C-alpha positions as CSV (number, residue, x, y, z in Angstrom):
1,M,11.8,-32.1,34.9
2,I,11.8,-29.8,31.8
3,R,14.2,-30.7,29.1
4,V,16.0,-27.6,27.9
5,G,18.3,-26.8,24.9
6,V,20.2,-23.5,24.5
7,L,20.9,-21.8,21.2
8,G,23.9,-19.5,21.2
9,A,25.3,-21.6,24.0
10,A,28.9,-20.3,23.6
11,G,28.0,-16.7,24.0
12,R,28.2,-14.8,27.3
13,M,24.5,-15.1,28.1
14,G,24.3,-18.6,26.5
15,R,27.0,-20.0,28.8
16,M,25.4,-18.4,31.9
17,V,21.9,-19.8,30.9
18,C,23.4,-23.3,30.4
19,R,25.0,-23.2,33.8
20,A,21.8,-22.0,35.5
21,V,19.7,-24.6,33.8
22,A,22.2,-27.3,34.7
23,D,22.0,-26.2,38.4
24,D,18.2,-25.9,38.6
25,P,16.6,-29.0,40.1
26,E,13.4,-28.5,38.0
27,L,15.3,-28.3,34.7
28,S,17.5,-30.6,32.7
29,L,20.1,-29.2,30.2
30,V,20.1,-31.8,27.3
31,A,21.3,-29.9,24.3
32,A,23.5,-26.9,23.4
33,V,23.9,-25.4,19.9
34,S,26.7,-23.1,18.8
35,P,28.5,-23.4,15.4
36,S,31.7,-21.8,16.8
37,S,32.0,-24.5,19.6
38,A,30.6,-27.5,17.8
39,G,32.1,-30.8,19.1
40,R,33.3,-29.4,22.4
41,P,32.1,-31.0,25.6
42,I,29.5,-28.9,27.4
43,A,31.9,-28.8,30.4
44,D,34.2,-26.6,28.3
45,L,31.5,-23.9,28.3
46,I,30.0,-24.2,31.8
47,G,32.7,-25.7,33.9
48,P,32.6,-28.9,36.0
49,T,29.4,-30.9,35.4
50,D,28.2,-34.5,35.3
51,L,26.6,-33.7,31.8
52,D,28.6,-35.5,29.1
53,F,27.0,-34.3,25.8
54,T,28.9,-32.2,23.2
55,V,27.9,-28.9,21.7
56,S,26.3,-29.1,18.3
57,D,26.1,-26.9,15.2
58,D,22.8,-28.4,14.1
59,L,19.4,-27.3,15.3
60,N,18.2,-30.9,14.7
61,A,20.1,-31.8,17.8
62,L,17.3,-30.2,19.9
63,A,14.7,-32.6,18.4
64,T,17.1,-35.6,18.8
65,A,17.5,-34.7,22.5
66,A,13.7,-34.4,22.9
67,V,14.1,-30.8,24.0
68,E,10.8,-29.3,25.4
69,V,12.0,-25.7,25.7
70,G,14.6,-24.0,23.5
71,V,16.2,-20.8,24.7
72,D,17.6,-18.5,22.1
73,F,20.4,-16.0,22.8
74,T,21.9,-15.8,19.3
75,T,21.9,-12.9,16.9
76,S,19.2,-10.8,15.2
77,Q,20.3,-12.4,11.9
78,A,19.7,-15.9,13.2
79,V,16.8,-15.7,15.6
80,M,13.9,-15.7,13.2
81,A,15.1,-18.9,11.4
82,N,15.7,-20.5,14.8
83,V,12.2,-19.7,16.0
84,H,10.8,-21.1,12.8
85,T,12.7,-24.4,13.4
86,L,11.6,-24.6,17.0
87,I,8.0,-24.2,16.1
88,E,8.2,-26.7,13.3
89,H,9.6,-29.3,15.7
90,G,6.9,-28.6,18.4
91,I,9.4,-27.1,20.8
92,H,8.5,-24.1,23.0
93,A,10.7,-21.1,22.6
94,V,12.1,-18.5,25.1
95,V,13.8,-15.7,23.1
96,G,16.2,-13.2,24.7
97,T,17.9,-12.2,21.4
98,T,17.6,-8.5,20.8
99,G,17.4,-6.4,17.6
100,M,14.0,-7.7,16.5
101,G,11.5,-5.1,15.1
102,P,7.7,-5.0,15.1
103,K,7.5,-7.0,11.9
104,D,9.6,-9.8,13.4
105,L,7.4,-9.9,16.5
106,A,4.2,-9.9,14.4
107,E,5.6,-12.8,12.4
108,I,6.5,-14.8,15.5
109,E,3.0,-14.1,16.9
110,R,1.5,-15.4,13.6
111,L,3.7,-18.5,13.7
112,A,2.8,-19.3,17.3
113,S,-0.9,-18.8,16.8
114,G,-2.5,-22.3,16.8
115,A,0.8,-24.0,16.9
116,N,1.9,-26.8,19.3
117,S,4.7,-24.5,20.4
118,N,4.4,-21.5,22.6
119,V,6.8,-18.5,22.4
120,I,7.9,-16.0,25.0
121,V,10.0,-13.0,23.7
122,A,11.3,-10.6,26.3
123,P,13.2,-7.4,25.5
124,N,14.8,-7.7,29.0
125,F,14.8,-10.6,31.5
126,A,15.9,-8.6,34.5
127,I,13.0,-8.3,36.9
128,G,14.0,-4.8,37.9
129,A,14.0,-3.7,34.3
130,V,10.5,-5.0,33.8
131,L,9.4,-3.0,36.9
132,M,11.2,0.1,35.6
133,Q,9.2,-0.1,32.3
134,R,6.0,-0.6,34.2
135,F,6.7,2.5,36.5
136,A,7.7,4.6,33.5
137,T,4.5,3.7,31.7
138,E,2.4,4.7,34.7
139,A,4.4,8.0,35.0
140,A,3.8,8.8,31.3
141,R,0.1,9.1,31.9
142,V,0.7,12.1,34.2
143,L,4.1,13.4,33.1
144,P,4.1,13.0,29.3
145,A,7.3,15.0,28.7
146,A,10.1,12.4,28.9
147,E,13.3,11.2,27.3
148,I,15.2,7.9,27.6
149,I,18.9,7.3,28.1
150,E,20.1,3.7,27.7
151,L,23.6,2.6,28.3
152,H,25.2,-0.7,27.3
153,H,28.5,-2.4,26.7
154,E,30.5,-1.6,23.6
155,D,29.7,-4.9,21.9
156,K,25.9,-4.6,21.9
157,P,24.9,-4.8,18.2
158,D,21.6,-2.9,18.2
159,A,20.9,0.7,19.1
160,P,18.6,1.7,20.6
161,S,18.2,-1.4,22.8
162,G,15.1,-3.5,22.6
163,T,14.2,-2.4,26.2
164,A,14.4,1.2,25.3
165,R,12.3,0.8,22.2
166,A,9.7,-1.2,24.1
167,T,9.7,1.4,27.0
168,A,9.2,4.3,24.5
169,E,6.4,2.5,22.7
170,R,4.5,1.7,25.9
171,M,5.0,5.2,27.2
172,A,3.7,6.7,24.0
173,K,0.5,4.6,24.2
174,A,0.0,5.6,27.8
175,R,0.3,9.4,27.3
176,V,-2.9,11.3,27.3
177,T,-1.2,14.2,25.5
178,D,1.8,14.4,23.3
179,S,4.2,17.0,24.8
180,T,7.2,16.3,22.6
181,A,9.2,19.5,22.7
182,P,10.1,21.0,19.3
183,S,13.8,21.4,18.8
184,S,16.4,21.9,16.1
185,E,19.8,20.2,15.8
186,T,22.9,22.1,14.8
187,I,24.5,18.6,14.4
188,E,22.3,15.8,13.2
189,G,21.6,13.2,15.8
190,A,22.3,15.4,18.8
191,R,18.7,14.9,20.1
192,G,18.9,11.2,19.8
193,A,16.4,8.9,18.0
194,D,12.7,9.4,17.8
195,V,10.9,6.3,19.0
196,S,7.1,6.8,18.9
197,G,7.6,10.5,19.6
198,I,10.0,10.0,22.5
199,R,13.7,10.8,22.3
200,V,16.0,7.9,23.0
201,H,19.8,8.3,23.5
202,A,22.1,5.3,23.2
203,V,25.5,5.1,25.0
204,R,28.0,2.3,24.2
205,L,31.1,2.1,26.4
206,P,33.4,-0.5,27.9
207,G,32.6,-1.2,31.6
208,L,28.8,-1.0,31.1
209,V,26.4,-4.0,31.2
210,A,22.8,-2.8,30.7
211,H,21.4,0.4,32.2
212,Q,18.4,2.6,31.4
213,E,17.1,5.9,32.8
214,V,13.8,7.5,31.9
215,I,13.7,11.2,32.8
216,F,10.3,13.0,33.1
217,G,10.0,16.8,33.2
218,G,7.2,18.7,34.8
219,T,6.5,22.2,36.1
220,G,9.4,22.8,38.5
221,E,10.2,19.2,38.9
222,V,12.0,16.2,37.4
223,L,11.4,12.5,38.0
224,S,14.0,9.9,37.1
225,I,13.3,6.2,37.0
226,R,16.5,4.1,36.5
227,H,17.5,0.5,36.4
228,D,21.1,-0.9,36.4
229,S,22.1,-4.4,35.6
230,L,25.6,-4.6,37.1
231,D,26.2,-8.2,36.0
232,R,24.6,-10.4,33.4
233,V,23.5,-12.8,36.2
234,S,20.7,-10.3,36.7
235,F,19.0,-11.7,33.6
236,V,19.1,-15.4,34.8
237,P,16.1,-15.4,37.2
238,G,13.8,-14.0,34.5
239,V,15.1,-16.6,31.9
240,L,14.4,-19.5,34.3
241,L,11.0,-18.1,35.1
242,A,10.1,-18.0,31.4
243,I,11.4,-21.5,30.8
244,K,9.1,-22.8,33.5
245,A,6.1,-20.8,32.4
246,V,6.2,-21.0,28.6
247,A,4.4,-24.4,28.3
248,D,1.4,-22.9,30.2
249,R,1.1,-19.7,28.0
250,P,-0.5,-20.6,24.7
251,G,0.6,-18.8,21.6
252,F,2.8,-15.7,21.8
253,T,3.8,-13.8,25.0
254,L,5.7,-10.5,24.9
255,G,7.7,-9.6,28.0
256,L,7.7,-11.0,31.5
257,E,4.9,-8.8,32.8
258,P,2.1,-11.4,32.3
259,I,4.2,-14.1,34.0
260,L,4.8,-11.7,36.9
261,G,1.1,-10.9,37.1
262,L,1.6,-7.4,35.8
263,D,-0.7,-7.5,32.8
264,A,-2.0,-4.0,31.9
């Protein structure tokens, strides 16, 4: 039984992860951290349960509860300090918080190197999204002309999304030639953001959850690779998979691909 604590437990993903961990026979939810809900019974966040602990506003609650794996779904402003604390306490970390850049990931890799704590950071925990990125990377080797459209709910704080950035960076490394089309903008930003030479367009609207389409253009043909998360529950299987795998993956792991046996 793996002892799990959730950071950002009162958020939409945090509540869902808490419930999923509580329901999994291989896992035990023993701590939840959320400053906005400190002192509330965990049942207030996840519904009927035999668990009787309260939500804390102190990360030290994880060590007190002998947490083995900490799951972070907080904010880009808090996540780095949280990872530091987890590693200092010898707690493995599974990070789903978005908005981290290359410098943040490099810092996490440095901290995890030689530490007693392992860290998995995934831009997207949906299994289909991981496959979408893999297929897009393969296509980029043959059809280098491509653009990305990512669509998310209106409250998503970062743009472009971590998934879109990771997809563009992987595609750029895979391309044999750079076929970025020169273009001018009559209104700045009309062509989207440039991520490693690939144009990325971000849409934020009510009603959306998480969606991404990679469009490739070739001579007389177009290839579209699209993934849609219609509900946040789509992220849960990947989170549970990471929780169960992190102890066996020394150091730093980026993405679910290695856990799924999809290493490049």
